ZAMARGU-4260 file (C-alpha; in steps of 0.2 Angstrom, whole numbers, plus 5000, padded with zeros to 4 digits):
<rodrens>
0) 4893/5131/5055 | 4904/5126/5070 | 4921/5116/5067 | 4921/5097/5069 | 4928/5094/5086
5) 4940/5081/5079 | 4946/5093/5066 | 4948/5106/5079 | 4959/5095/5090 | 4969/5090/5074
10) 4972/5109/5071 | 4977/5112/5089 | 4990/5098/5087 | 4997/5103/5070 | 4997/5122/5074
15) 5006/5119/5090 | 5019/5105/5085 | 5022/5110/5067 | 5018/5129/5067 | 5004/5126/5054
20) 4993/5140/5048 | 4976/5137/5042 | 4963/5149/5035 | 4946/5149/5042 | 4933/5142/5030
25) 4928/5155/5016 | 4911/5159/5010 | 4912/5143/4999 | 4917/5133/5015 | 4934/5129/5008
30) 4949/5130/5021 | 4967/5131/5016 | 4984/5127/5023 | 4996/5141/5022 | 5011/5135/5031
35) 5018/5119/5039 | 5034/5116/5048 | 5042/5132/5041 | 5036/5129/5023 | 5025/5142/5016
40) 5013/5137/5002 | 5009/5149/4988 | 4995/5147/4983 | 4989/5139/4999 | 4985/5120/4999
45) 4966/5116/4998 | 4960/5106/5013 | 4951/5094/5001 | 4940/5083/5013 | 4924/5085/5022
50) 4921/5084/5041 | 4913/5067/5038 | 4928/5061/5028 | 4939/5067/5042 | 4928/5059/5055
55) 4928/5042/5046 | 4947/5043/5044 | 4949/5046/5063 | 4938/5032/5068 | 4946/5020/5055
60) 4963/5023/5063 | 4958/5022/5082 | 4966/5005/5084 | 4983/5011/5076 | 4983/5027/5085
65) 4979/5019/5102 | 4993/5006/5099 | 5006/5020/5097 | 4999/5031/5111 | 4991/5018/5123
70) 4990/5031/5137 | 4977/5042/5128 | 4960/5038/5121 | 4958/5029/5105 | 4951/5045/5096
75) 4966/5056/5103 | 4978/5043/5097 | 4970/5043/5080 | 4970/5062/5078 | 4989/5062/5083
80) 4992/5049/5070 | 4983/5059/5057 | 4995/5073/5061 | 5010/5062/5058 | 5002/5056/5041
85) 5001/5075/5036 | 5019/5078/5041 | 5026/5063/5032 | 5016/5067/5016 | 5020/5085/5016
90) 5039/5082/5019 | 5040/5068/5007 | 5030/5074/4992 | 5040/5088/4983 | 5034/5099/4976
95) 5017/5100/4986 | 5007/5113/4977 | 4989/5108/4976 | 4979/5100/4990 | 4978/5089/5006
100) 4966/5075/5004 | 4961/5058/5013 | 4966/5042/5004 | 4965/5025/5012 | 4961/5033/5029
105) 4977/5044/5029 | 4980/5062/5025 | 4990/5064/5009 | 4997/5079/4999 | 5000/5083/4981
</rodrens>
């Protein structure tokens, strides 16, 4: 199964900007976040959303993302905004020990 193109772009952003490290999907399809902005998660955080949920969240934030980054496409702006949501959630929620999920169109951590 190929990776969703929006999630692939999201990974490129967070891996480049935040030094994030994700696992590839296992036999069960689960993917995990091992490291983000110098924080290492042991055990790794479950990426607890489907491609469809991520896609819906991206499309739901296109207007907001495009407002912040008007020089890029609405989808690119939304994906960038999702990376900011992840950063804010991971850095403001302590301790983070379980998962990353989507709630109200935003990435959150617990």
